[in-house]
C-alpha positions, 0 to 999 in steps of 0.5 A: 277653570277655563270653561264655556257653555255649549252655546258658544254661538252667542259670541259675535264680532271679530274672529281670530286667525288660526294655523293648522297643524296636520300630519298627512301622506302624499295622498293626503290621508290623515287617519284610519278608523279614527286614529293615526295610522302611524306612530312617530315620536318625532312628530309628537315632539313637534306637535307638542313644541309647536302648540306649547311655545309662546313668545309671552310667558304669561300667555298660552296657545289654543287648540281647536278640534272636532269631537272625534279628534278629542275622543281619539286622544288617549284618555290619560292625555285628555285634555292636551296639557298646556294649551286651551282645548277648544272642542267642536260639537253640537251634541247637547250631552257633550258636557265638560263643565268640570274639566279644566282648560276645556271649552266647548263651542258649537261651530268654528265661527263661534270658536274664533269669535270667542277667542277674539273676545275677552278674556281669551284675547288677552291670554291666548297668543296663537290658535291652532286647528288640529283636526279632524277630517271634517274640520280640515276639509272645510277650514284648511284653505279658509281665509282666516288660515295664516299657516299650515304646519304639515308633517309630510309623510312620504310613505304609502299608508292606507287611510280612510280620512283625507284632507283637501289639497293645499291651495298654492295659488295663495299659500307658499312654503316657508320652511321644509326640514330635511327628511328623517326616517323613523319606524321605516317612515320617511317624513319631513316638517313643512310650514306653508304660509299664506301670502295673498288672500285670493287669486283672481281668475284669469283666462289663458290664450285658449279661454280656459279659466285658471287661477295659477300665479303669474310669475309677472304678478308675484307681489305678496299681500302678506308682508309681515310673517311674525305670526309664525312661532319663533321656532318656525320663523327662525328656520327659514333658510335665508338666515343661513346667509344673513347670519353668516353675513353677520358673523363675518361683519362681527368677527371676520379677519381683515385681509388684503386682496388683488383688487385693493378693496380689502375684505373681511373673511372667514374660512370654511363656512357652509350653508345647506338648502332644501330644494324639495319644496321651494327654490332658494332665491334670496328675498332680503335683496333682489337677485337677478334671476334672468342673469342666473338663468342666462349665465348658467345656460351659457356655461352649459353651452361651453361658451367663453365669449362674454359678448354672447351674454351681452347680446342676448335677446329675450323673447316673451310668449304670453297670453292675452291677459289684459291684467298682465299688460297693465302691470308690466313694463317692457325695457329697450336697449336701443330706444326707438323714438316714441310714437306721437299720441294725439288721441283716445285708444280703442277699447278692448273686447272680452279678455283683452284681445282687440277686435281689430283685424290681426296685425302681423308685425308692427315694428317701431323703427328708425327714423321716427315714425309719423304721428298716429292719428287718434282723438282724446287726451287719455294717452298723455301718461302713456308716453315714453319718457326721455332716456335716463342718464347713463348708468355708473358704468357708462352703459346707456339706459333705456326708456320704458313704455309704461304699459305693454297694453299701450302696444296692443291698443296701437294695433288698430291705428298701426294697421292702416299706417305706413308702419304696418308693412312687413319687414324682416328682423334683419332690417330692424335690428333695434326694432321692438316687435309686436305680434297682435293676438299671438303675443310675441315680444322680442327685444334686446336685453343683454346680460352684462355680469361679465362685462368688467372682466371681459373689458379691454382694460381689464384683459390688458391688466392681467396680461392677456393683451393678445386676447380679443375683448370679450374673450374670457379664456378657458373659464367655467363652461370650457372646463365643464364641456372640454376639460384638458383641450388646448384653448386657442380663442372664443371663436374656435370649434371645440366639438369633441375635444377634451373631456365632457365633465357635464355629460359624464356627471349625467351618465354616472347619475343615470347608470351608476348613482352610487358612484362617489366620483360624480364630480364637476370641476372648473379648477384646471391649474394648467389653464389658470394663467390663460383665464381672465378670472380663475374660477370662484365656484370651482367644484361640485359633487353630486349625490343620489339617495332615495330618488333625489339628487343633491349637490355640494359646491365648493367656493374658493372665494365667495363675495357675500354681497354679490356672488353668493346669492347668485351662486346659490341660485345658479347651482340650485338650478343646475341641480334641478335641471340635471335632476330632471334630465335624470328622472330624479327629484331635487334634494339638497344644495349645501352651500326678515325674509319672505318665502322662497319662490317655487321653480317650474321647469318645462317637463318635456326637456330631457336633454341638458343642452336643450334648455332655453330661458323660456323653459324656467318659470319662477313663481312667487318671487317677491323680494325686498328692494335691490341692494346696489354693490359695485363689483371689484374688478 
C-alpha cells in the first residue's frame, strides 16, 4: 500500500521536476463551482493516456492535486487508477491511511521532496500536477515545471477559477494538435516546454523594463527534451520531414536527373504543419531565415532580377542594450581596413548608452583611416581578423567585427577624428554606418540563393544566351503578379500587364472566403522555355475556415536537403502575411528536434506590397548546426 503520513513536510533535500496538465479557455478559465464546466471525452482520453504512459513498464507516474481537486473527482474514480495520487492538504482530519495508492503531503515542496526520495524516486517515472486553481496559480510557471500540457478550449465558457498566463519568455510550444470539435466545443491539445530558466530584465530605448526574448539571443538553456512522454515527444511536426527523409533513403527509387547528380525519390508524399502556435522553421539543421524572407518579398514584388537579391542591404534598428551588442557579430561584404587600436575603451554609462556627445555618422572608408589614439591593451581581442579565404563558390568572404559594442565604444575618439565628418552614402557605398544613440546599422548583405541559375554560364547552357546575366525570365514573382503578360526582360515595366494572381487570392479571401478556386500558380506552360528554371513549388491553394487561413502547396520536385526546409518556411510565411492582410489567423500548412520558433509580424502592415524584411521577427529559433549541401545546378 502506497501511503505516507500527513506530515510529509519532514522530507528534505532534492526535489522532483514536474509537468502540468490543465484544460483552460482562452481567458484562462479552468473551473466553475468546483467542477469542470465542460465534458470532453477526448480530453479525458488524452489525460488518461498522458498520465498512465511510461517508458519503463516497471514504473508508474504520480499526479499531484489539491484537496478540492480530489473532492471534485467522482467517488467511483477516486483514487485515479494507475498513477500514485498525491494530495496536498494541511487539514488534520483528511486521513486516507487505508486508501491504496494515495499519499498526503502538506505542501508542494514536501511532495516534490518526497517523490525525489526512496522508494518513490525508484518507482515514479514522471510527476504531473493536475490542479486545482490555487496550486496552478503558484506553480504553473515555477522553475521546476518542465512542460505544460494544455487542452486549449477555444470557446467562451463561464468560469470562476482561473490560471495565470503562461510565461512565454521561458516556455515555447513543442506541439499543437489540429483543432477538433466535440459537444460544439472547439479545442486542441498543446504542449509547451521550458527552454530557459529565467530571462534577465532588459530596457528598451525608452528605458522601459522588458523580459521579451530578443531574437538575437535565442539560445536555449534546455537542450534535451527527453523528459517529455514519448507520445508527446514523437508528435513534434519536424518528424514529418525527418521520417520522410529516412523513408526516401531506405526505399526511394533511384532515378537520373538533368544535373547528372542522381536522385533517390518517392512520389506523392505530404506533410502538414500547424501554424496556430508556432512557425515551422526546421531546427535539426539551420535554415537561412533572412534568405526566406528576402526571397519571398522578392517574389511578391514581381521581380525576376537575381541581382536585386544579390545587392540587398540590411538595416538594423536596435535599442541600446549592451547585452545585444556584446553577443552580436556584424558581417561585411566589402571589408574596409580595420582601424588601428592602440588603447583602452571608454566605459559605458547606464544601460549601455555612452555619455559622449552624439555622433551623427562615423563611416569606416577606403583608404585606411588614421590610427585612433587610445591608451591600454584591452582592444587586442577586438580587432578585425584577416579576410577569410574565398568560399567554394568563389565568392569573397567578409571579415567580422567581434562585437558591435566595439563600434559604440569608438564613438568618443571618432567624434574628434577626421572620420567624424558627415558624408553621404553615395560617397561611401562600401561603408559601414554607425549612428550613435539611435542605433542604425546599414551594410551590404546580399542573398545569393539564385546565383547559380542566374550565372552567365548557366543561362548559356539552357539556351538563354541572349539573356542578361541575372535575368531569370518569367519565374515565380512574374507569374504571381503578371500571369499571361508577354515577357521581354528583367528591366521592363509590367505594371498593369497580365493577371495579378496574388491580389486575386487576397480579394477572394476577403470577399468570397468559401470560394474553392483561391489558387496561386507559378506553372505557365507557355513560358517554361523562357524561364531559367521551371518552378518547383508550382501551385498553392488557400482555404478559409473558422476565421483561419490554411494553405496547401504542391511541388513537382522537392530537394529534401536544401529546398524543402526553405519552402516550408516560405509558404508558411506567405500564409501568415496573407492572413494578416485579410484579418484572419494562420491555420495549417500542408506539405531530435527542438521547439519551433514563434513568428511576430508588424501588426500595422495590412497591404501585401508594404512588407519589409524588418517587419518580421523570429523569436526562439535555436537550431542545430548548419548542414552544408551543394545545390545541383
